[in-house]
C-alpha positions as CSV (number, residue, x, y, z in Angstrom):
1,M,-8.0,6.5,10.4
2,T,-10.1,9.0,8.5
3,A,-13.8,9.1,8.6
4,D,-15.5,7.2,5.7
5,L,-17.3,9.3,3.1
6,F,-20.2,6.9,3.1
7,D,-21.6,3.7,4.7
8,A,-19.8,1.0,2.8
9,T,-21.5,-1.8,4.9
10,A,-24.9,-0.6,3.7
11,M,-23.6,-0.3,0.1
12,Y,-21.8,-3.6,-0.3
13,D,-24.3,-6.1,1.0
14,E,-26.5,-9.0,-0.1
15,D,-28.6,-6.6,-2.3
16,Y,-25.5,-5.8,-4.3
17,L,-24.8,-9.4,-4.9
18,H,-28.4,-10.0,-5.8
19,F,-28.2,-7.5,-8.7
20,F,-24.6,-7.8,-9.8
21,A,-22.8,-11.0,-8.7
22,E,-24.8,-13.4,-11.0
23,S,-25.5,-11.0,-13.8
24,G,-23.7,-11.3,-17.1
25,A,-24.8,-7.8,-18.1
26,D,-21.8,-6.3,-16.4
27,A,-18.9,-7.9,-14.7
28,S,-18.9,-5.7,-11.6
29,K,-17.5,-7.4,-8.6
30,H,-18.6,-5.2,-5.9
31,R,-17.9,-1.6,-6.8
32,P,-20.3,0.6,-8.8
33,V,-19.7,0.7,-12.5
34,V,-22.2,3.4,-13.4
35,G,-22.8,3.9,-17.1
36,T,-19.7,2.1,-18.3
37,A,-19.3,-1.3,-19.9
38,H,-16.9,-3.8,-18.5
39,P,-15.7,-7.1,-19.9
40,G,-16.8,-10.4,-18.4
41,W,-14.7,-12.2,-15.8
42,S,-13.0,-14.6,-18.3
43,A,-11.9,-11.6,-20.4
44,A,-10.9,-9.7,-17.3
45,A,-8.8,-12.6,-16.1
46,D,-7.1,-12.8,-19.5
47,L,-6.4,-9.1,-19.4
48,V,-5.0,-9.2,-15.8
49,W,-2.9,-12.2,-16.7
50,R,-1.3,-10.4,-19.7
51,L,-0.8,-7.0,-18.2
52,L,0.5,-8.2,-14.9
53,D,2.8,-10.7,-16.8
54,L,1.6,-13.5,-14.5
55,E,2.9,-17.0,-14.3
56,P,1.7,-20.0,-12.2
57,G,3.1,-19.9,-8.7
58,M,3.2,-16.1,-8.4
59,T,1.8,-14.5,-5.3
60,V,-1.1,-12.2,-6.1
61,L,-3.2,-9.9,-3.9
62,D,-6.7,-9.1,-5.2
63,L,-7.2,-5.9,-3.2
64,A,-10.9,-5.2,-2.6
65,C,-11.7,-8.6,-4.0
66,G,-15.4,-8.5,-3.5
67,H,-17.1,-11.9,-4.0
68,G,-13.9,-13.3,-5.4
69,A,-14.6,-13.7,-9.1
70,L,-11.2,-12.5,-10.2
71,A,-9.3,-14.0,-7.3
72,N,-10.8,-17.5,-8.0
73,A,-10.1,-17.2,-11.7
74,L,-6.5,-16.4,-11.1
75,A,-6.1,-19.2,-8.6
76,A,-7.6,-21.6,-11.1
77,R,-4.7,-20.6,-13.4
78,G,-2.1,-21.5,-10.8
79,C,-1.4,-18.3,-8.9
80,Q,-1.1,-18.2,-5.1
81,V,-3.9,-15.7,-4.5
82,T,-4.9,-13.7,-1.5
83,G,-8.1,-11.7,-1.5
84,L,-8.8,-8.9,0.9
85,D,-12.1,-7.1,1.3
86,S,-14.0,-5.1,4.0
87,S,-17.3,-6.9,3.3
88,A,-18.0,-10.1,5.3
89,V,-20.9,-10.8,3.0
90,F,-18.8,-10.8,-0.1
91,L,-16.0,-12.8,1.5
92,E,-18.5,-15.5,2.5
93,R,-19.7,-15.7,-1.1
94,A,-16.0,-15.7,-2.3
95,R,-15.1,-18.7,-0.1
96,A,-18.2,-20.6,-1.1
97,D,-17.4,-20.1,-4.8
98,A,-13.8,-21.0,-4.3
99,A,-14.8,-24.3,-2.6
100,A,-17.2,-25.0,-5.5
101,M,-14.4,-24.4,-8.0
102,A,-12.0,-26.5,-5.9
103,V,-9.4,-23.6,-5.8
104,D,-7.4,-22.4,-2.9
105,V,-7.6,-18.7,-2.1
106,E,-6.8,-17.0,1.2
107,Y,-9.6,-14.6,1.9
108,V,-8.9,-12.0,4.5
109,F,-11.3,-9.5,6.1
110,G,-9.5,-6.2,6.2
111,D,-9.1,-2.6,5.2
112,M,-7.0,-1.4,2.3
113,R,-5.8,1.6,4.4
114,D,-4.0,-0.8,6.8
115,L,-2.7,-3.9,5.0
116,P,-1.4,-6.7,7.3
117,W,1.7,-7.6,5.2
118,S,5.0,-6.2,4.0
119,S,6.9,-7.1,0.8
120,R,4.8,-10.3,0.4
121,F,3.3,-10.2,-3.1
122,D,4.7,-10.3,-6.7
123,R,1.6,-8.6,-8.0
124,V,-1.5,-6.6,-6.9
125,A,-4.8,-6.4,-8.8
126,N,-7.3,-3.7,-7.8
127,W,-10.2,-4.2,-10.2
128,T,-13.5,-2.7,-11.2
129,T,-13.3,0.8,-9.7
130,A,-12.2,-0.4,-6.3
131,F,-10.0,2.6,-5.6
132,G,-10.9,6.2,-4.7
133,Y,-13.4,5.9,-1.9
134,F,-11.7,8.1,0.7
135,D,-10.4,11.6,0.8
136,D,-7.4,12.4,-1.4
137,P,-4.7,12.1,1.3
138,T,-6.1,8.7,2.3
139,N,-6.4,7.5,-1.3
140,R,-2.7,8.4,-1.8
141,A,-1.9,6.5,1.4
142,V,-3.6,3.4,0.0
143,L,-1.2,3.6,-3.0
144,A,1.7,3.7,-0.5
145,E,0.3,0.6,1.3
146,I,0.1,-1.2,-2.0
147,A,3.7,-0.4,-2.7
148,R,4.7,-1.6,0.8
149,V,3.1,-5.0,0.3
150,L,4.7,-5.6,-3.1
151,R,8.1,-7.1,-3.4
152,S,10.9,-5.3,-5.3
153,G,10.1,-5.5,-9.0
154,G,6.4,-6.0,-8.2
155,R,3.6,-4.7,-10.4
156,L,0.2,-3.2,-9.8
157,A,-2.8,-3.3,-12.1
158,M,-5.7,-1.0,-11.3
159,D,-9.0,-0.9,-13.3
160,L,-11.0,2.3,-13.1
161,D,-13.5,4.4,-15.1
162,N,-11.9,6.2,-18.0
163,L,-12.7,9.8,-17.1
164,A,-12.5,11.0,-20.7
165,K,-15.2,8.6,-21.9
166,F,-17.2,8.8,-18.6
167,L,-17.8,12.5,-19.1
168,T,-19.0,12.1,-22.6
169,S,-21.7,9.7,-21.5
170,Y,-22.6,11.4,-18.2
171,N,-26.3,11.2,-17.3
172,P,-27.9,12.7,-14.1
173,S,-30.0,9.6,-13.5
174,R,-30.6,6.1,-14.7
175,I,-31.8,2.7,-13.9
176,T,-28.5,0.9,-13.2
177,A,-29.6,-2.7,-12.8
178,T,-32.9,-4.7,-13.1
179,R,-34.0,-8.2,-12.5
180,D,-36.8,-10.1,-14.2
181,N,-39.1,-9.9,-11.1
182,G,-39.1,-6.1,-11.2
183,D,-36.3,-5.5,-8.7
184,M,-34.1,-2.6,-9.7
185,L,-31.4,-0.1,-8.7
186,V,-32.2,3.5,-9.6
187,D,-29.3,6.0,-9.3
188,R,-29.3,9.8,-9.2
189,H,-25.8,11.3,-10.0
190,H,-23.9,14.4,-9.0
191,L,-20.4,15.1,-10.2
192,D,-18.5,17.7,-8.2
193,P,-15.8,19.3,-10.4
194,L,-14.1,20.9,-7.3
195,T,-13.3,17.5,-5.7
196,G,-13.5,15.1,-8.6
197,R,-16.0,13.1,-6.7
198,F,-18.9,11.3,-8.2
199,E,-21.8,11.2,-5.7
200,V,-24.7,8.8,-6.2
201,E,-28.1,8.6,-4.4
202,R,-29.3,5.0,-4.9
203,T,-32.8,3.6,-4.5
204,V,-32.9,-0.1,-4.1
205,V,-36.2,-1.7,-5.0
206,R,-36.4,-5.4,-4.0
207,D,-39.3,-7.7,-3.1
208,G,-41.6,-4.7,-3.2
209,R,-39.7,-2.7,-0.7
210,A,-37.5,0.4,-1.3
211,R,-34.5,1.8,0.6
212,R,-32.1,4.6,-0.1
213,L,-28.4,5.0,0.3
214,T,-25.5,7.1,-1.0
215,F,-22.0,6.4,-2.1
216,V,-19.1,8.5,-3.3
217,K,-16.1,7.6,-5.5
218,R,-13.2,9.7,-6.9
219,L,-12.8,10.0,-10.6
220,F,-9.2,10.2,-12.1
221,A,-7.6,11.3,-15.3
222,F,-4.6,9.3,-16.2
223,P,-2.0,12.0,-15.6
224,E,-3.2,12.6,-12.1
225,L,-3.2,9.0,-11.1
226,R,0.2,8.5,-12.8
227,D,1.7,11.2,-10.6
228,W,0.1,9.8,-7.5
229,C,1.6,6.3,-8.3
230,T,5.0,7.9,-8.9
231,A,4.8,9.7,-5.6
232,A,4.1,6.4,-3.9
233,G,7.3,4.9,-5.3
234,F,6.1,3.3,-8.6
235,T,7.8,3.8,-11.9
236,D,6.9,3.1,-15.6
237,V,3.3,3.9,-15.1
238,T,1.3,3.2,-18.2
239,G,-2.4,3.3,-19.2
240,Y,-4.5,0.8,-21.2
241,G,-8.1,0.3,-22.1
242,E,-10.3,-2.7,-21.4
243,D,-9.0,-4.3,-24.6
244,G,-5.3,-4.0,-23.5
245,Q,-4.5,-1.4,-26.1
246,P,-3.1,2.0,-25.1
247,L,-5.7,4.2,-23.4
248,S,-7.8,6.3,-25.7
249,I,-11.0,8.4,-25.3
250,D,-13.0,5.5,-26.8
251,H,-12.2,3.1,-24.0
252,N,-14.8,2.7,-21.2
253,R,-12.2,1.5,-18.7
254,M,-8.7,2.8,-17.7
255,V,-6.2,0.1,-16.6
256,V,-3.2,1.6,-14.9
257,I,-0.1,-0.5,-14.7
258,A,2.6,0.6,-12.3
259,D,5.9,-1.1,-11.5
260,L,8.1,-1.0,-8.4
261,P,11.9,-0.7,-9.0
């Protein structure tokens, strides 16, 4: 397994839930959505349902499921949902919310680079910029893992930053999230054009204490990710915006839909 580009355990912890899980300001599940708007979870579930052509009873993997907002919403609509994430903190929250909603979701602690299934799922959702956190060969291997766990005729929906819009609103620093008590996340950004990586130095201020951490994610233009999906075995790769319309420069989000033959 390749070395991680940053400490994901430090990044995706209770502080992240404190700022994002209960906020309606952005629908981020557990991955940074810096400078881009994202629809709320009801709208996200509607979009996933439509673009994945879901029906009650289908088996769905929410890959990098975070605290389970999408997984629980799809389970409430009748799908057989499995959620996988590498954060024990987020999975604990996901299970608690599922119990409160009286929905049945199988939550699994795991790594998207080594999925414990083969040809099991009708659909895979990878939502809210939950892809692109490794080096390029490993990111491509993750796509191959997704193809491996899908059944023949399966479909992937992947929600990411729309690079074209992202670049037009790029800002080297910003306050990313705040709470009424003065807690905040402050980010300093660096975009490396040689690697396509967006590097962030984050300062977390909570309860009067500050700590610093870094994270890195890969940004993609649609043609590049389309070619990666095709190389992993997918066909009919198409791109949409957060409103479900064909992708344009005006969309904040890029939703990639890829089918297996």
